[in-house]
N, C-alpha and C positions, 0 to 999 in steps of 0.2 A: 697090103691088105687085100681082097677081089671084090672088086666092086659088086654088089647086090643087086639082081635086076628081078624086081617082083611085076608079075603077071597076073591081070586077073578078066575074067570074062563075066559077062553080064548079061544074061538072056531071060528072055518074056514069052508069053504067049499068051495069045487071045483067047486060045481055047481052054486055059485052066479055070476048074470052077471056082468059084469066089469063098474062102471060108467062114465059118464064122467070124473070128475075129477081123476078118477085112471089112465085113457087110456091119457089126456094132456100130451103134449110133453112141459116142459116148457122152454124157453130158456133165459139163463144168458147174462149180458154183462157187460163190464168193461169199468173204464175210462181209456186213456192211462197211468196213474199212477198206476193205477192196481187195484183202489178201485170198487167194486162192486157197481153199479148203477141201473141198471135194469133187473126188471123178468118180461117174458109176454110170452103169450102162441102162440106166431107165430114168424118168424122168420121176422127180421128186413128187410131182402132183399127184400120181397113178398108184402112189404107195399108201399103205392103210396107215390110218391114226389112231395115237392111243387115247381112250376115253378119259384117262385121268387129267391129263394135261393138253392134250391136244396134238401132242410131238408124234412125228413122221418113223415109222418104223421100220426102219432096216433088218431085213434076215440075216445071219452074219453066217449061219452053221446049216449044213443039210438036215432036214429031220423027214419026219413022216408026212409032214402036211406041207410041203414045199422046199425048194433049191434056194440055197442062199445067193444074195444079189455078189455080182462082183464091184468092186469099189476100193477107191486109194483115200485114206484122210489125211490130210494135213492142218494137223492139230499137235497141243500140248496137253496132256491129262492132269488136272489140279493134285494135288500132294495130298490133300485131305478129301475123304470121301463126306458127301452132305447126307447127312439122316434126315429123312423127311416122315412126317405121321400122316398116313394113306387114312381112308376109310376102313382097307382091308388089312391096318397093318402100318406096320413100320417100313423105310425102303430107303437102300443105301443106294445113293446115286454117284457113279466116279464121272465128275464131268468132264466133257473134252473143251478145252479154250482155245480162241484163236491165237495163233503163235505171235501174230505183231501186237493186238489191243488186248488181249487178254479177255474177249467178251465169251460167255459161254454159250456154246454153239451145240453142245448133246451132250448123251449121257450113256452109262450101261451100268448095270447092276450087277456086275462082278467087278474084283482088281483089275488093272491090267494084266495082259495089252490090249487092244483093240480086237475084236473080233472074239474074247475069250468067252463072253458071255452068248448066248444064242440071238440076243436084237442089240441091236444100237439105235436109240434114238435121238432124232434130230429135231431140236424145237422148234417151236412153230414159229416163221418171221425170223431166223435166226441165219437163213441162207437165200442168196439171189443169184440168179441166172446171169446176170449184168453187173460186170464187174462196177463198182461204184455208186449203183442205185441201191435205196432200200426198198426191199420187197414191202407190196401193199398190206402185209400183215406183220407186219414189224413191232406194232402198237396197241393188235389185240388184247382186250383186257386191260388196256392202260384206261384209269378212274380221270375223266378231265375236271380239268384242275380251274 
């Protein structure tokens, strides 16, 4: 059998204009246990919050009011939805859980898969940019014992 020789050339140019993907700053977020959960193209602190539970809103689909965010979520979805009583009526939440510690980190209001609903909600205080560090708002709303 003849010997296969492979040759490749690598070229680069300092004159090339940077592409949008090469200049994008990706942000990585972790669960309280240290597990990698989310990579997104913007800071969660700059995203709007939901008035009902102060959850961070991530737009998953393009529509007339805005463009979808680019993100990758590493979470498992719970088997059964949670039914909540809200002032405006009932809300069914499909919760996303940390794959390591099963802590709830977010939800959407339509059945799986991820991005099937127009918005994904990240629970306040569930994620941190520093691995192994508890976010400052993790215990907001807890009663003092």
